[in-house]
Backbone as XML, in Angstrom:
<?xml version="1.0"?>
<chain id="A" units="angstrom">
  <residue number="1" name="MET">
    <atom name="N" x="27.035" y="1.533" z="-9.799"/>
    <atom name="CA" x="28.156" y="0.613" z="-9.881"/>
    <atom name="C" x="27.833" y="-0.617" z="-9.027"/>
  </residue>
  <residue number="2" name="LEU">
    <atom name="N" x="28.035" y="-1.770" z="-9.588"/>
    <atom name="CA" x="27.665" y="-3.014" z="-8.910"/>
    <atom name="C" x="28.460" y="-3.237" z="-7.632"/>
  </residue>
  <residue number="3" name="GLU">
    <atom name="N" x="29.727" y="-2.812" z="-7.612"/>
    <atom name="CA" x="30.522" y="-2.983" z="-6.386"/>
    <atom name="C" x="29.884" y="-2.246" z="-5.219"/>
  </residue>
  <residue number="4" name="ASN">
    <atom name="N" x="29.324" y="-1.070" z="-5.485"/>
    <atom name="CA" x="28.643" y="-0.326" z="-4.419"/>
    <atom name="C" x="27.467" y="-1.129" z="-3.883"/>
  </residue>
  <residue number="5" name="ASP">
    <atom name="N" x="26.725" y="-1.771" z="-4.782"/>
    <atom name="CA" x="25.596" y="-2.605" z="-4.355"/>
    <atom name="C" x="26.065" y="-3.756" z="-3.481"/>
  </residue>
  <residue number="6" name="ILE">
    <atom name="N" x="27.177" y="-4.354" z="-3.853"/>
    <atom name="CA" x="27.717" y="-5.477" z="-3.089"/>
    <atom name="C" x="28.080" y="-5.030" z="-1.677"/>
  </residue>
  <residue number="7" name="PHE">
    <atom name="N" x="28.828" y="-3.932" z="-1.584"/>
    <atom name="CA" x="29.271" y="-3.487" z="-0.265"/>
    <atom name="C" x="28.116" y="-2.955" z="0.580"/>
  </residue>
  <residue number="8" name="LYS">
    <atom name="N" x="27.148" y="-2.314" z="-0.052"/>
    <atom name="CA" x="25.959" y="-1.878" z="0.692"/>
    <atom name="C" x="25.192" y="-3.086" z="1.220"/>
  </residue>
  <residue number="9" name="ALA">
    <atom name="N" x="25.074" y="-4.109" z="0.395"/>
    <atom name="CA" x="24.348" y="-5.315" z="0.812"/>
    <atom name="C" x="25.040" y="-5.976" z="1.994"/>
  </residue>
  <residue number="10" name="LEU">
    <atom name="N" x="26.358" y="-6.056" z="1.952"/>
    <atom name="CA" x="27.095" y="-6.724" z="3.021"/>
    <atom name="C" x="27.334" y="-5.835" z="4.238"/>
  </residue>
  <residue number="11" name="ALA">
    <atom name="N" x="26.993" y="-4.554" z="4.129"/>
    <atom name="CA" x="27.153" y="-3.652" z="5.277"/>
    <atom name="C" x="26.158" y="-3.972" z="6.385"/>
  </residue>
  <residue number="12" name="ASP">
    <atom name="N" x="25.050" y="-4.576" z="6.029"/>
    <atom name="CA" x="24.023" y="-4.913" z="7.016"/>
    <atom name="C" x="24.384" y="-6.230" z="7.705"/>
  </residue>
  <residue number="13" name="PRO">
    <atom name="N" x="24.436" y="-6.255" z="9.046"/>
    <atom name="CA" x="24.833" y="-7.484" z="9.748"/>
    <atom name="C" x="23.894" y="-8.662" z="9.507"/>
  </residue>
  <residue number="14" name="THR">
    <atom name="N" x="22.611" y="-8.400" z="9.335"/>
    <atom name="CA" x="21.675" y="-9.497" z="9.064"/>
    <atom name="C" x="21.949" y="-10.113" z="7.707"/>
  </residue>
  <residue number="15" name="ARG">
    <atom name="N" x="22.200" y="-9.268" z="6.706"/>
    <atom name="CA" x="22.492" y="-9.800" z="5.376"/>
    <atom name="C" x="23.827" y="-10.548" z="5.361"/>
  </residue>
  <residue number="16" name="ARG">
    <atom name="N" x="24.803" y="-10.050" z="6.128"/>
    <atom name="CA" x="26.067" y="-10.790" z="6.221"/>
    <atom name="C" x="25.841" y="-12.163" z="6.832"/>
  </residue>
  <residue number="17" name="ALA">
    <atom name="N" x="24.993" y="-12.234" z="7.861"/>
    <atom name="CA" x="24.694" y="-13.525" z="8.505"/>
    <atom name="C" x="24.002" y="-14.462" z="7.519"/>
  </residue>
  <residue number="18" name="ILE">
    <atom name="N" x="23.074" y="-13.939" z="6.741"/>
    <atom name="CA" x="22.380" y="-14.744" z="5.733"/>
    <atom name="C" x="23.384" y="-15.246" z="4.700"/>
  </residue>
  <residue number="19" name="PHE">
    <atom name="N" x="24.249" y="-14.355" z="4.232"/>
    <atom name="CA" x="25.252" y="-14.721" z="3.231"/>
    <atom name="C" x="26.179" y="-15.803" z="3.779"/>
  </residue>
  <residue number="20" name="GLU">
    <atom name="N" x="26.588" y="-15.662" z="5.034"/>
    <atom name="CA" x="27.472" y="-16.661" z="5.644"/>
    <atom name="C" x="26.786" y="-18.018" z="5.766"/>
  </residue>
  <residue number="21" name="LYS">
    <atom name="N" x="25.491" y="-18.015" z="6.099"/>
    <atom name="CA" x="24.753" y="-19.286" z="6.151"/>
    <atom name="C" x="24.723" y="-19.934" z="4.776"/>
  </residue>
  <residue number="22" name="LEU">
    <atom name="N" x="24.502" y="-19.124" z="3.752"/>
    <atom name="CA" x="24.429" y="-19.671" z="2.396"/>
    <atom name="C" x="25.795" y="-20.123" z="1.887"/>
  </residue>
  <residue number="23" name="ALA">
    <atom name="N" x="26.853" y="-19.551" z="2.421"/>
    <atom name="CA" x="28.195" y="-19.986" z="2.026"/>
    <atom name="C" x="28.438" y="-21.436" z="2.447"/>
  </residue>
  <residue number="24" name="ALA">
    <atom name="N" x="27.718" y="-21.879" z="3.476"/>
    <atom name="CA" x="27.838" y="-23.268" z="3.936"/>
    <atom name="C" x="27.024" y="-24.221" z="3.064"/>
  </residue>
  <residue number="25" name="GLY">
    <atom name="N" x="26.104" y="-23.679" z="2.279"/>
    <atom name="CA" x="25.275" y="-24.506" z="1.400"/>
    <atom name="C" x="23.923" y="-23.869" z="1.162"/>
  </residue>
  <residue number="26" name="GLY">
    <atom name="N" x="23.319" y="-24.201" z="0.056"/>
    <atom name="CA" x="22.028" y="-23.632" z="-0.312"/>
    <atom name="C" x="20.910" y="-24.075" z="0.618"/>
  </residue>
  <residue number="27" name="MET">
    <atom name="N" x="19.917" y="-23.209" z="0.773"/>
    <atom name="CA" x="18.748" y="-23.533" z="1.585"/>
    <atom name="C" x="17.612" y="-22.581" z="1.253"/>
  </residue>
  <residue number="28" name="ASN">
    <atom name="N" x="16.422" y="-22.930" z="1.724"/>
    <atom name="CA" x="15.264" y="-22.070" z="1.480"/>
    <atom name="C" x="15.166" y="-21.007" z="2.571"/>
  </residue>
  <residue number="29" name="ALA">
    <atom name="N" x="14.258" y="-20.052" z="2.383"/>
    <atom name="CA" x="14.127" y="-18.928" z="3.305"/>
    <atom name="C" x="13.747" y="-19.383" z="4.710"/>
  </residue>
  <residue number="30" name="SER">
    <atom name="N" x="12.907" y="-20.395" z="4.820"/>
    <atom name="CA" x="12.515" y="-20.894" z="6.143"/>
    <atom name="C" x="13.720" y="-21.458" z="6.889"/>
  </residue>
  <residue number="31" name="ALA">
    <atom name="N" x="14.548" y="-22.205" z="6.199"/>
    <atom name="CA" x="15.751" y="-22.755" z="6.824"/>
    <atom name="C" x="16.720" y="-21.643" z="7.202"/>
  </residue>
  <residue number="32" name="LEU">
    <atom name="N" x="16.793" y="-20.606" z="6.375"/>
    <atom name="CA" x="17.665" y="-19.478" z="6.688"/>
    <atom name="C" x="17.230" y="-18.753" z="7.965"/>
  </residue>
  <residue number="33" name="ARG">
    <atom name="N" x="15.937" y="-18.736" z="8.216"/>
    <atom name="CA" x="15.408" y="-18.024" z="9.386"/>
    <atom name="C" x="15.696" y="-18.746" z="10.696"/>
  </residue>
  <residue number="34" name="VAL">
    <atom name="N" x="16.024" y="-20.024" z="10.650"/>
    <atom name="CA" x="16.279" y="-20.792" z="11.873"/>
    <atom name="C" x="17.430" y="-20.137" z="12.642"/>
  </residue>
  <residue number="35" name="GLY">
    <atom name="N" x="17.175" y="-19.841" z="13.906"/>
    <atom name="CA" x="18.183" y="-19.224" z="14.759"/>
    <atom name="C" x="18.290" y="-17.720" z="14.613"/>
  </residue>
  <residue number="36" name="MET">
    <atom name="N" x="17.441" y="-17.144" z="13.775"/>
    <atom name="CA" x="17.466" y="-15.691" z="13.574"/>
    <atom name="C" x="16.133" y="-15.110" z="14.008"/>
  </residue>
  <residue number="37" name="GLU">
    <atom name="N" x="16.172" y="-13.965" z="14.640"/>
    <atom name="CA" x="14.956" y="-13.250" z="15.028"/>
    <atom name="C" x="14.543" y="-12.356" z="13.866"/>
  </residue>
  <residue number="38" name="ILE">
    <atom name="N" x="13.882" y="-12.949" z="12.881"/>
    <atom name="CA" x="13.531" y="-12.198" z="11.673"/>
    <atom name="C" x="12.232" y="-12.743" z="11.104"/>
  </residue>
  <residue number="39" name="SER">
    <atom name="N" x="11.384" y="-11.858" z="10.632"/>
    <atom name="CA" x="10.108" y="-12.278" z="10.047"/>
    <atom name="C" x="10.336" y="-12.739" z="8.613"/>
  </residue>
  <residue number="40" name="GLN">
    <atom name="N" x="9.367" y="-13.459" z="8.088"/>
    <atom name="CA" x="9.458" y="-13.916" z="6.701"/>
    <atom name="C" x="9.535" y="-12.736" z="5.724"/>
  </residue>
  <residue number="41" name="PRO">
    <atom name="N" x="8.688" y="-11.683" z="5.903"/>
    <atom name="CA" x="8.799" y="-10.534" z="4.979"/>
    <atom name="C" x="10.180" y="-9.857" z="5.039"/>
  </residue>
  <residue number="42" name="ALA">
    <atom name="N" x="10.741" y="-9.752" z="6.250"/>
    <atom name="CA" x="12.075" y="-9.143" z="6.374"/>
    <atom name="C" x="13.123" y="-10.014" z="5.687"/>
  </residue>
  <residue number="43" name="MET">
    <atom name="N" x="13.005" y="-11.331" z="5.851"/>
    <atom name="CA" x="13.945" y="-12.246" z="5.185"/>
    <atom name="C" x="13.847" y="-12.067" z="3.672"/>
  </residue>
  <residue number="44" name="SER">
    <atom name="N" x="12.627" y="-11.971" z="3.164"/>
    <atom name="CA" x="12.443" y="-11.780" z="1.718"/>
    <atom name="C" x="13.097" y="-10.492" z="1.238"/>
  </residue>
  <residue number="45" name="GLN">
    <atom name="N" x="12.979" y="-9.428" z="2.028"/>
    <atom name="CA" x="13.604" y="-8.151" z="1.649"/>
    <atom name="C" x="15.129" y="-8.273" z="1.640"/>
  </residue>
  <residue number="46" name="HIS">
    <atom name="N" x="15.684" y="-8.915" z="2.657"/>
    <atom name="CA" x="17.133" y="-9.089" z="2.704"/>
    <atom name="C" x="17.619" y="-9.940" z="1.530"/>
  </residue>
  <residue number="47" name="LEU">
    <atom name="N" x="16.909" y="-11.000" z="1.219"/>
    <atom name="CA" x="17.284" y="-11.847" z="0.085"/>
    <atom name="C" x="17.193" y="-11.079" z="-1.232"/>
  </residue>
  <residue number="48" name="SER">
    <atom name="N" x="16.215" y="-10.200" z="-1.339"/>
    <atom name="CA" x="16.064" y="-9.385" z="-2.542"/>
    <atom name="C" x="17.274" y="-8.473" z="-2.728"/>
  </residue>
  <residue number="49" name="VAL">
    <atom name="N" x="17.734" y="-7.852" z="-1.658"/>
    <atom name="CA" x="18.909" y="-6.985" z="-1.732"/>
    <atom name="C" x="20.140" y="-7.798" z="-2.133"/>
  </residue>
  <residue number="50" name="LEU">
    <atom name="N" x="20.302" y="-8.974" z="-1.534"/>
    <atom name="CA" x="21.440" y="-9.830" z="-1.870"/>
    <atom name="C" x="21.377" y="-10.312" z="-3.327"/>
  </residue>
  <residue number="51" name="ARG">
    <atom name="N" x="20.163" y="-10.590" z="-3.824"/>
    <atom name="CA" x="20.007" y="-10.996" z="-5.223"/>
    <atom name="C" x="20.363" y="-9.848" z="-6.158"/>
  </residue>
  <residue number="52" name="LYS">
    <atom name="N" x="19.872" y="-8.655" z="-5.862"/>
    <atom name="CA" x="20.149" y="-7.497" z="-6.720"/>
    <atom name="C" x="21.635" y="-7.173" z="-6.765"/>
  </residue>
  <residue number="53" name="ALA">
    <atom name="N" x="22.339" y="-7.471" z="-5.679"/>
    <atom name="CA" x="23.787" y="-7.248" z="-5.634"/>
    <atom name="C" x="24.552" y="-8.405" z="-6.271"/>
  </residue>
  <residue number="54" name="ARG">
    <atom name="N" x="23.829" y="-9.414" z="-6.739"/>
    <atom name="CA" x="24.397" y="-10.612" z="-7.376"/>
    <atom name="C" x="25.263" y="-11.434" z="-6.426"/>
  </residue>
  <residue number="55" name="LEU">
    <atom name="N" x="24.930" y="-11.373" z="-5.143"/>
    <atom name="CA" x="25.631" y="-12.193" z="-4.166"/>
    <atom name="C" x="24.928" y="-13.520" z="-3.938"/>
  </residue>
  <residue number="56" name="VAL">
    <atom name="N" x="23.627" y="-13.531" z="-4.216"/>
    <atom name="CA" x="22.795" y="-14.717" z="-3.989"/>
    <atom name="C" x="21.940" y="-14.936" z="-5.230"/>
  </residue>
  <residue number="57" name="ARG">
    <atom name="N" x="21.725" y="-16.188" z="-5.554"/>
    <atom name="CA" x="20.798" y="-16.507" z="-6.647"/>
    <atom name="C" x="19.762" y="-17.483" z="-6.111"/>
  </residue>
  <residue number="58" name="GLU">
    <atom name="N" x="18.635" y="-17.484" z="-6.784"/>
    <atom name="CA" x="17.565" y="-18.395" z="-6.361"/>
    <atom name="C" x="17.359" y="-19.459" z="-7.415"/>
  </residue>
  <residue number="59" name="GLN">
    <atom name="N" x="16.909" y="-20.596" z="-6.923"/>
    <atom name="CA" x="16.629" y="-21.719" z="-7.810"/>
    <atom name="C" x="15.284" y="-22.298" z="-7.378"/>
  </residue>
  <residue number="60" name="LYS">
    <atom name="N" x="14.318" y="-22.240" z="-8.270"/>
    <atom name="CA" x="12.981" y="-22.749" z="-7.948"/>
    <atom name="C" x="12.930" y="-24.251" z="-8.189"/>
  </residue>
  <residue number="61" name="GLN">
    <atom name="N" x="12.407" y="-24.937" z="-7.190"/>
    <atom name="CA" x="12.190" y="-26.381" z="-7.291"/>
    <atom name="C" x="10.757" y="-26.649" z="-6.865"/>
  </residue>
  <residue number="62" name="GLY">
    <atom name="N" x="9.912" y="-26.782" z="-7.862"/>
    <atom name="CA" x="8.491" y="-26.940" z="-7.573"/>
    <atom name="C" x="7.953" y="-25.665" z="-6.957"/>
  </residue>
  <residue number="63" name="ARG">
    <atom name="N" x="7.307" y="-25.793" z="-5.805"/>
    <atom name="CA" x="6.772" y="-24.593" z="-5.150"/>
    <atom name="C" x="7.758" y="-23.989" z="-4.151"/>
  </residue>
  <residue number="64" name="PHE">
    <atom name="N" x="8.944" y="-24.571" z="-4.054"/>
    <atom name="CA" x="9.962" y="-24.083" z="-3.133"/>
    <atom name="C" x="11.041" y="-23.304" z="-3.888"/>
  </residue>
  <residue number="65" name="VAL">
    <atom name="N" x="11.629" y="-22.361" z="-3.184"/>
    <atom name="CA" x="12.733" y="-21.575" z="-3.742"/>
    <atom name="C" x="13.941" y="-21.777" z="-2.837"/>
  </residue>
  <residue number="66" name="ASN">
    <atom name="N" x="15.020" y="-22.247" z="-3.416"/>
    <atom name="CA" x="16.271" y="-22.404" z="-2.675"/>
    <atom name="C" x="17.213" y="-21.286" z="-3.078"/>
  </residue>
  <residue number="67" name="TYR">
    <atom name="N" x="18.001" y="-20.846" z="-2.121"/>
    <atom name="CA" x="18.959" y="-19.769" z="-2.342"/>
    <atom name="C" x="20.360" y="-20.319" z="-2.161"/>
  </residue>
  <residue number="68" name="GLU">
    <atom name="N" x="21.297" y="-19.759" z="-2.942"/>
    <atom name="CA" x="22.691" y="-20.152" z="-2.830"/>
    <atom name="C" x="23.563" y="-18.963" z="-3.190"/>
  </residue>
  <residue number="69" name="VAL">
    <atom name="N" x="24.814" y="-19.027" z="-2.783"/>
    <atom name="CA" x="25.764" y="-17.975" z="-3.116"/>
    <atom name="C" x="25.960" y="-17.965" z="-4.626"/>
  </residue>
  <residue number="70" name="ASP">
    <atom name="N" x="25.978" y="-16.775" z="-5.202"/>
    <atom name="CA" x="26.186" y="-16.618" z="-6.640"/>
    <atom name="C" x="27.678" y="-16.409" z="-6.904"/>
  </residue>
  <residue number="71" name="PRO">
    <atom name="N" x="28.336" y="-17.360" z="-7.560"/>
    <atom name="CA" x="29.776" y="-17.233" z="-7.816"/>
    <atom name="C" x="30.138" y="-15.997" z="-8.644"/>
  </residue>
  <residue number="72" name="ASP">
    <atom name="N" x="29.215" y="-15.514" z="-9.472"/>
    <atom name="CA" x="29.496" y="-14.316" z="-10.272"/>
    <atom name="C" x="29.713" y="-13.104" z="-9.374"/>
  </residue>
  <residue number="73" name="GLY">
    <atom name="N" x="28.919" y="-12.998" z="-8.318"/>
    <atom name="CA" x="29.090" y="-11.896" z="-7.369"/>
    <atom name="C" x="30.406" y="-11.992" z="-6.634"/>
  </residue>
  <residue number="74" name="LEU">
    <atom name="N" x="30.784" y="-13.211" z="-6.272"/>
    <atom name="CA" x="32.070" y="-13.400" z="-5.603"/>
    <atom name="C" x="33.217" y="-13.033" z="-6.539"/>
  </residue>
  <residue number="75" name="ALA">
    <atom name="N" x="33.067" y="-13.314" z="-7.813"/>
    <atom name="CA" x="34.100" y="-12.956" z="-8.787"/>
    <atom name="C" x="34.252" y="-11.441" z="-8.876"/>
  </residue>
  <residue number="76" name="LEU">
    <atom name="N" x="33.141" y="-10.715" z="-8.755"/>
    <atom name="CA" x="33.213" y="-9.252" z="-8.779"/>
    <atom name="C" x="33.979" y="-8.730" z="-7.570"/>
  </residue>
  <residue number="77" name="ILE">
    <atom name="N" x="33.740" y="-9.329" z="-6.408"/>
    <atom name="CA" x="34.466" y="-8.925" z="-5.198"/>
    <atom name="C" x="35.951" y="-9.228" z="-5.369"/>
  </residue>
  <residue number="78" name="ALA">
    <atom name="N" x="36.266" y="-10.411" z="-5.854"/>
    <atom name="CA" x="37.663" y="-10.801" z="-6.056"/>
    <atom name="C" x="38.353" y="-9.855" z="-7.045"/>
  </residue>
  <residue number="79" name="GLY">
    <atom name="N" x="37.640" y="-9.477" z="-8.087"/>
    <atom name="CA" x="38.196" y="-8.544" z="-9.067"/>
    <atom name="C" x="38.480" y="-7.183" z="-8.459"/>
  </residue>
  <residue number="80" name="TRP">
    <atom name="N" x="37.575" y="-6.721" z="-7.623"/>
    <atom name="CA" x="37.755" y="-5.436" z="-6.952"/>
    <atom name="C" x="38.980" y="-5.491" z="-6.037"/>
  </residue>
  <residue number="81" name="LEU">
    <atom name="N" x="39.117" y="-6.576" z="-5.285"/>
    <atom name="CA" x="40.255" y="-6.718" z="-4.374"/>
    <atom name="C" x="41.581" y="-6.807" z="-5.136"/>
  </residue>
  <residue number="82" name="THR">
    <atom name="N" x="41.565" y="-7.437" z="-6.296"/>
    <atom name="CA" x="42.777" y="-7.601" z="-7.096"/>
    <atom name="C" x="43.366" y="-6.247" z="-7.492"/>
  </residue>
  <residue number="83" name="ARG">
    <atom name="N" x="42.503" y="-5.283" z="-7.765"/>
    <atom name="CA" x="42.991" y="-3.953" z="-8.148"/>
    <atom name="C" x="43.818" y="-3.313" z="-7.042"/>
  </residue>
  <residue number="84" name="TYR">
    <atom name="N" x="43.549" y="-3.675" z="-5.795"/>
    <atom name="CA" x="44.231" y="-3.046" z="-4.665"/>
    <atom name="C" x="45.304" y="-3.936" z="-4.046"/>
  </residue>
  <residue number="85" name="ARG">
    <atom name="N" x="45.412" y="-5.150" z="-4.516"/>
    <atom name="CA" x="46.379" y="-6.095" z="-3.955"/>
    <atom name="C" x="47.816" y="-5.591" z="-4.114"/>
  </residue>
  <residue number="86" name="ALA">
    <atom name="N" x="48.109" y="-4.871" z="-5.157"/>
    <atom name="CA" x="49.465" y="-4.379" z="-5.403"/>
    <atom name="C" x="49.930" y="-3.409" z="-4.314"/>
  </residue>
  <residue number="87" name="TYR">
    <atom name="N" x="49.018" y="-2.747" z="-3.625"/>
    <atom name="CA" x="49.378" y="-1.786" z="-2.595"/>
    <atom name="C" x="49.877" y="-2.445" z="-1.315"/>
  </residue>
  <residue number="88" name="TRP">
    <atom name="N" x="49.456" y="-3.662" z="-1.047"/>
    <atom name="CA" x="49.746" y="-4.282" z="0.249"/>
    <atom name="C" x="51.207" y="-4.581" z="0.502"/>
  </residue>
  <residue number="89" name="PRO">
    <atom name="N" x="51.958" y="-5.174" z="-0.423"/>
    <atom name="CA" x="53.368" y="-5.476" z="-0.105"/>
    <atom name="C" x="54.161" y="-4.238" z="0.321"/>
  </residue>
  <residue number="90" name="ALA">
    <atom name="N" x="54.005" y="-3.124" z="-0.390"/>
    <atom name="CA" x="54.733" y="-1.902" z="-0.033"/>
    <atom name="C" x="54.291" y="-1.391" z="1.337"/>
  </residue>
  <residue number="91" name="ARG">
    <atom name="N" x="53.013" y="-1.471" z="1.620"/>
    <atom name="CA" x="52.522" y="-0.998" z="2.921"/>
    <atom name="C" x="53.002" y="-1.893" z="4.055"/>
  </residue>
  <residue number="92" name="ILE">
    <atom name="N" x="53.044" y="-3.182" z="3.820"/>
    <atom name="CA" x="53.522" y="-4.112" z="4.849"/>
    <atom name="C" x="55.017" y="-3.893" z="5.086"/>
  </residue>
  <residue number="93" name="ASP">
    <atom name="N" x="55.786" y="-3.668" z="4.015"/>
    <atom name="CA" x="57.210" y="-3.375" z="4.174"/>
    <atom name="C" x="57.414" y="-2.092" z="4.972"/>
  </residue>
  <residue number="94" name="ALA">
    <atom name="N" x="56.601" y="-1.082" z="4.696"/>
    <atom name="CA" x="56.704" y="0.177" z="5.435"/>
    <atom name="C" x="56.342" y="-0.023" z="6.907"/>
  </residue>
  <residue number="95" name="LEU">
    <atom name="N" x="55.329" y="-0.836" z="7.174"/>
    <atom name="CA" x="54.945" y="-1.135" z="8.553"/>
    <atom name="C" x="56.064" y="-1.881" z="9.273"/>
  </residue>
  <residue number="96" name="ASN">
    <atom name="N" x="56.657" y="-2.850" z="8.608"/>
    <atom name="CA" x="57.778" y="-3.589" z="9.206"/>
    <atom name="C" x="58.939" y="-2.645" z="9.538"/>
  </residue>
  <residue number="97" name="ALA">
    <atom name="N" x="59.253" y="-1.737" z="8.629"/>
    <atom name="CA" x="60.333" y="-0.774" z="8.871"/>
    <atom name="C" x="59.992" y="0.122" z="10.053"/>
  </residue>
  <residue number="98" name="LEU">
    <atom name="N" x="58.775" y="0.571" z="10.132"/>
    <atom name="CA" x="58.343" y="1.414" z="11.249"/>
    <atom name="C" x="58.445" y="0.655" z="12.573"/>
  </residue>
  <residue number="99" name="LEU">
    <atom name="N" x="58.005" y="-0.580" z="12.593"/>
    <atom name="CA" x="58.070" y="-1.382" z="13.818"/>
    <atom name="C" x="59.523" y="-1.624" z="14.243"/>
  </residue>
  <residue number="100" name="LYS">
    <atom name="N" x="60.415" y="-1.835" z="13.277"/>
    <atom name="CA" x="61.834" y="-2.016" z="13.602"/>
    <atom name="C" x="62.401" y="-0.727" z="14.205"/>
  </residue>
  <residue number="101" name="ASP">
    <atom name="N" x="62.025" y="0.421" z="13.609"/>
    <atom name="CA" x="62.486" y="1.711" z="14.139"/>
    <atom name="C" x="61.963" y="1.929" z="15.556"/>
  </residue>
  <residue number="102" name="MET">
    <atom name="N" x="60.746" y="1.515" z="15.820"/>
    <atom name="CA" x="60.157" y="1.703" z="17.147"/>
    <atom name="C" x="60.832" y="0.808" z="18.185"/>
  </residue>
  <residue number="103" name="ASP">
    <atom name="N" x="61.327" y="-0.352" z="17.760"/>
    <atom name="CA" x="61.997" y="-1.276" z="18.667"/>
    <atom name="C" x="63.378" y="-0.781" z="19.079"/>
  </residue>
  <residue number="104" name="GLN">
    <atom name="N" x="63.980" y="0.070" z="18.259"/>
    <atom name="CA" x="65.349" y="0.513" z="18.538"/>
    <atom name="C" x="65.408" y="1.671" z="19.486"/>
  </residue>
</chain>
């Protein structure tokens, strides 16, 4: 299931940091490594996991490869969250009622 791939990919703090950098704008692997204690082979492995989860896509420009957030992957996350959004209002109302009872 692709959602499992997405959550597994984002479970790693290094991959989350890479994803967050790319959310600010596309860049190549060398630029992504700036400020991170990570080797080029490790960066390539992390990018591969993010690509397979459809969170990141690559765009080749000549001999360089730029990476950017893949909107299709974000749509999958949004779709997954939408299925559970209906549960929140009832839970928040129950929490509010509990907090009011605790105050009395």
